[in-house]
N, C-alpha and C positions, 0 to 999 in steps of 0.2 A: 453527403449529408445535406448540403445546401439545396440540391434538387428536390429532395424529399420535403424540405421545409417550404419551398415555394409552391409545391403541389398540394400541401395538406389543407384539408377543409374540416375544421373542428371547432366546436364552441368551447373547448376546454384549453388544451395546450396549443395556442396559436403562435404565430411567428413572433409576437411581442410578449410572450410568457415571461414573467418576472421583470419586465423592463417597463419602468413607470413613466418615462419621459422621453422627449426627442433625443436628448444627448445620449442617454443610455441605449436607446435603440440604434442610433447611428454608430456608437462604439461597438456594439455587438455585431450588427449586420455588416458593417464595412471593415471592421478590424479583426474581431476575435473569432467569428463564426467559422471561417474556413481555414484557420491555421492548423497545421499538422499537430499530432499528439505525440508527446514524449511521455510515456507512462513508466516512470522510473521506479515504481513500486507496485507489484501485483503478486498474486499467488496463482497465476495461470499455470496449468500443467505443461511443462516444456514439450512433452511427447505429443500433446494435442496439436501444437504448432508444427513440430517436425513432421508429423504424419499427416498434416493438413486434415484433421479430423472432420468427418462428415457426420453431422448430428442426425440421429434417426427421427427425432421429433422435437417439438418445442420444449417438452419437459427437460430433455437432456441439456439443451442450450440454456434454458431460463431458470430452472428450479434445482437442478442437480447440484448439490454441494453448497447451496446458498443459505447459510444459517441466519442471515437477516430475515429472509422470508419465513423460515421455519419458526423463528421466535415470534413473529407477528401472528402466524397461523395458530400457534398454541394459545396465544393470548385471546384468540377468538374462539377458543374451544374446539379446535380441530385436533383429532386424534393423531397420535404419533405415527401411526401406519401411513398417514398421508404426508408426513414430513420426511422422516428418515427411514420409514418402514418399508414393507414389501407390497404396498398397494400398487395397483396398475398405474403406469405413468399418466394415462389420461385422467384417471380418477384423482391423482395428486394435482394435476394441472387444474382440474375443475374445482377442487377444494380451495385452491389459491384464488381463482377467479371469483368463486362464491364469497370469499372473505373480503374481496377488494373494497366493496362499498363501506365496510367497517374500518377501512384504513384511512379515512379522511383525516387530513392534517398530519398523518405519518408520512415521512419522506418516501416510503415505498409507493405511495399513491402517485407521486410525481414521477419517480424513477421508472416504475413499471409502464406507465403510459408513454413516457419518453422512449423507452426501449422498444416498445411495439411500433411506435411511429417512425423512429429513426432507422431501424433496420428493415422493417417489413412494410412501412407505409400504412399501417393499420391505426386509424384514429378513433375507433369505437371506444366508448367508455367500457372498461373491463368489469364484467359482472357475470353472473351465472347465465343470463340470457345470451350475451354476446360470445361466451366462451367457445361454443362449437364452431362458430364462424372464424374466430381468431385461430383456433387450433388448425382448421382446414387450410386457411390462407397461409399461415406461417409454415406449416409442414410442406405445402406445395412449393414454397420458395426454398426451403431447406433441402429439397430434393435436387436442386440445381447446383452446379459446380461452383458458382459464384458465392454460395453461402456456406462453403466449408470454412474451416478456421482461418486460413490465410485470406480468403475472400472477405470475411467479416472484418479482419484487421485493416485491410485495404479500404473497405467501405468507410470505416471511421477515420481514415487517414492517419493510421498509427505508423510512425516512423521507427520508434524504439519501444520495445516491450521488455521490461526487466522482470525476471522471475525471482522467486525467493528460494534459495537452495542451501541445503545442508552440506557441509564440507565433504560428507561421504557420498553425496549424490554424483551420478555420472554427468558429465558435461557434453556427451556425444550429441545430444539433441541440439544444444546451442551451437556447437561447432558445425553441425550439418546444415542448420538453417542459415547461418551466416556465410557458408560457402556457396549457397544457392544464389540464384539471380532474382530472388523474390522481391528484393528492395526493402525488406523489413529486417531490422536488427533485433535479435532476441539475445539478451545478455543476462548472465547469471549474477546473482547477488549472494555474497558469502555471509551465511547466517549460522554462526557457531554456538548457538544457545546450548546445545547438548554437551559441549566441552566444559560448561560451567556446572553441570547438574550433578555435583558430587553428593547431594543428599540422597540420591537413589543409586546405591552401589551396583546393583545387578544391571540396571539399564546402562549405567556409565561404563561398566566393564564391557558390555556387549558393543556399545558405540565405539569404544577405543579399539576393539578388535576389528570392527568394520573400517575404521580409519587406517589401521595398520595394513589391512588387506588392500585397500585402494591405493596406498602409497608404496606398498611392497616392503614395509619395515616391520620389524618386531619391536613393539613398544613395551618396554619394561621399566622405564623411568621417565621423569619429567622432561629431560633433554630429548629423548626419543619422541615424546608427545609433541613438544614444541616444533621439532624439526618436521614432523609429519604435517602439522597445521601450516607451517611455513610453506611446505611443498604444495599443499592444496590451494593456499592463497595465491601462489604463483601460477598454478594450473588455471585458476579462475581468471587471473589477469591475462594469460595467454588466450583464453577463450573470449576475451573482450570485457570481462567483468571490471567495473570501476566503482563498485559499491559494496559496502558491508552493511549488515543490519543486526540489531540486537533487540529482541523482545523481552524486556525485563520488568519486574515490578518497580524497580528503582535502579539507579546507577550504583556503582561500587567505588567509593572513594577511599582515601587512606593511602599511606605510603606502602608500596608493594614490597613484600618480604619474600625473597626467593626461597629461603630455607623453610619457611612455613609452607609455601606452595609445594615444595618437593616432598615434605613430610605428608601433607594431605593427599597428594596424588598417589604416593606409594601405599598409603593406608587404605584409600578407597579401592585402588586396584587389587588389593589383597582381600577385599570384602569387608573392610572395617567401616565403622560409622564415625563421623567427625562432628565436632561441636559446631554450633551456628557461627561462633566467632572465627573458628578456623576456616569454615566454608567461606565466610565473608573475605577473609584475608587471601584465600586462594583465588577467589573471583576477582578481587582487586588486582592481584598480580597478573592474572591472565588477560584482564581487560586492558591493562597498560600494554601488554605484549601485542594485543590486537590493534591498539592505537598506533603503535610503532609500525606495524605492517602496513596499515592504511596510509600513514603519512609518508612512508618510504616510497610508495608507488603513486602518490598523488590521488588516492582514492577519496571518496566521501563516505564518512561513517554515519549511518542512520541509527537512531535510538528511539524505539517505540516503548514508552515508559508508562506504567501505571495501570495496566489491565489487571483486574481481579478475575482470574481464570478458574473455570471448572468449579463454580460455586456449589452446584447441586451434585453432591458426590455420588448419589445413586444413579443419576443420569450419566455421569461420567463413567462409572463402572459399567453401565449397560451399553452406552452408545459411543464412548470415547470422546476425545477433545474436538473442539471446533464444531459443535453441534448447536450452539446458540444458548449456552448456559454460563455466559461470562458477563461481567459488569464493570462499570467504572470503579476503580480502586481509590482509596483515600490514603495512599502511601506518602510519606514525606519524601520530597524530591530534591529540593534546592541544595542542601548541604552536600549530599552525596554526589550529585551531578557536578556541582561547582568544584568539589574536591577532585573528582576524576579528571575533569578537563585541566585543572591546575597542575596535576601530576604530569600530564602530557605536555603542557606548556613549559614546565620547568626543565624537561629533558629535550626540548626542541622537537617534539613529536606530536604536536596538535594538528590533526588532519582537518580537512573540510568536514563539516558535520551538519546534519539535519536532525533536530530534536523534536519529537512529537509527544505532546501530553495527552493523556486520556481523560483527565479530570479538568473541566473548564475553570475550576478554581485556580488552576496553575497557569492560565493563559499569560498573565502579566509576569509571573515568575519566569517562565520559559523565555518570553520575549526579552526580558531584561538580562537574563543569564547569557543568552546568545551574544548580547552586546559586549560582554566582558572578554570575549576571546576573538574579536575581529583583529586582523593583523595590519590593517592599513595598506595591504597589497592586493589581496584577493577580494573583489567586491562581494559582500554577503558571504564571507567565508563560513560563518556559523549561522545556520538558518533556523528560524522558528517555523517548524513544519506545518503543513496544512492540517485542517481539522481531520481527525483520525477516528475511525470506527464509529463510536456513538456520537462523535462530533462532526461527522462529514455530511451534515444536513444544513439547510439554509441558515438557521440561527447559529449553529456552530461555526459555519464558514464565515459568516459575517463577524462573529465575535473574534475569530482568529485574525481576520483581515484588519479589523479595527485595532486590536491590541498591537499587531505588528506595525501598523501605520503610526500609532501613537508613540511607540517605544523603539522603533527601528526604521528600516527603509523598505516600504512596500515595493518600491521600484526595483529592488534587487531580489525579490522573492522568486523562487523557482516554480511556484504554482502547484497545480493539482495533480492527483494520481488516483488510481481506482482502488488499490488495496483489495482487489477482488479475485475470486476464482472463476468468474463468469466472463465469457466473451461478449456478453450483452451489457456489460457495465460501463462501456466507454462513454455513453451519454452523460455520465457524471462529470466529465470534463466540460461538456456544454453547460450543464447545470451550474458549475462553478463559474464559468465564463459569463453567464448571464447575471449571476449574483454580483460578480466583480464589476461588470459594466454598469449595473444598476447603481451600485454604491458610488462609483466615480461620476456617473452622469448626474446623480442627485447632488453631489458636492458642487458640480459645475452649475446646476440650476440654482443652488442656494448661495452661490458666491463664496463658497468655502475654498475653492481652488479656482484659478483663472478660467474664464470661458474661452479656452483655447483648445480647439479640437486636436490639433497636431500634438500638443503637449500631452494631453490625456491619452491619445491614441498610442503614443510611444510607450507609455507606462503599461497600457493594457496588452499590447503586443509582446512586450518583454516578459510580463508575468505569465502570460498564456503559453509562450513558446520560446522566445529567444534566450531568456535567462537560463532555462534548463539546457538548451542546445549548447550554450557556452560553458556553463558551470561544471557539468559532470564529466566532460572529456570523452563522451561516447564517440565522437567523430575524429579523435586523434589516433594516430597509429601507436 
């Protein structure tokens, strides 16, 4: 990454992009820039890493599966066939480049130019005129062995890439990668959202069957179900997994009631419909069970809360989920999340946790709630997570850093992640590092913190790399 930066010649994203003073620039260039990446939350396809995927063209690497880009293209009047449809890959790429001048002040404008510069050394402004040359130059490099999936990870100095995996997913790809001598850890993350989905009986029944198949158990009651989930949690642990994750509208608090959970599970397994109150009670019980599992193994529980998903029902019916039709939600968060953590605390099963809010209104809520469950033993045991989804842009990152700094300890923060399905998203770590260094450097300039480079350098290095290296336990046997 650093060699590309030294060689770049551009009037837009230069070496001091986002860095407004000498202290900020020194912190970034001397401390943050060349640190390895621990990407502890992504949606990269494990099979692409295991198979060391070779990308046929820039569309496959850059635009395939990226709902951020599709969403912006639609807003610019681009037809669906150029987003998720069956248009030719080059025509889709051209439609994106043609739209780029309209993206000024959208983070995609920054990210897209960073992505082209950092991997391919292409510093042209992206537009319809430059598109053919960009396509040709990038595809020429993608034809080389160094630009396959593993080569791209190495280029960006990725040490750890954590994927997001359903309990019924195979772990063979993770095991295969970690047995190789490639030097990159690919670790699974246990995301059991479908175990909670009792509102959709048919889909739930099908998922329970798949869980039974992968564990070799016939699941006919709640005990069988929990035992199968426990087995998969252990399988993930043996494959190197040290994280769970839950993508929920809100947490589920309240005192867990096993009798209600047993009744709900049996009822739904038989095809019955349950009330919202019973569904809530079932989810509260199961979430406490998942908390116990995480705590027993020293895992970290991630909770991504507040997304309002699949808002456009016609688009969901026609295209499916994760196509760019989701929004920030206005769900109530504090009482349920606090109650959930309190239940775990009361039974001695509060794991390490990272909580991510989707609504910026909840920044101070999440930052203060994390402080209620620190244990005085593990530094930063409960983390207010980085800006997520619609908040992982400059303003959102700055707001999260400022809220955490004001109400907690920035020095113990585990830093940034990509949350992406694209191998070209790793410059988001650089983007975050530049923003962090700029904030700290400005504080030094203004006398808000001591003008002591070594003091600030330690904080920056910890947040960008060392805290994550220590906190998650990825390097422990």
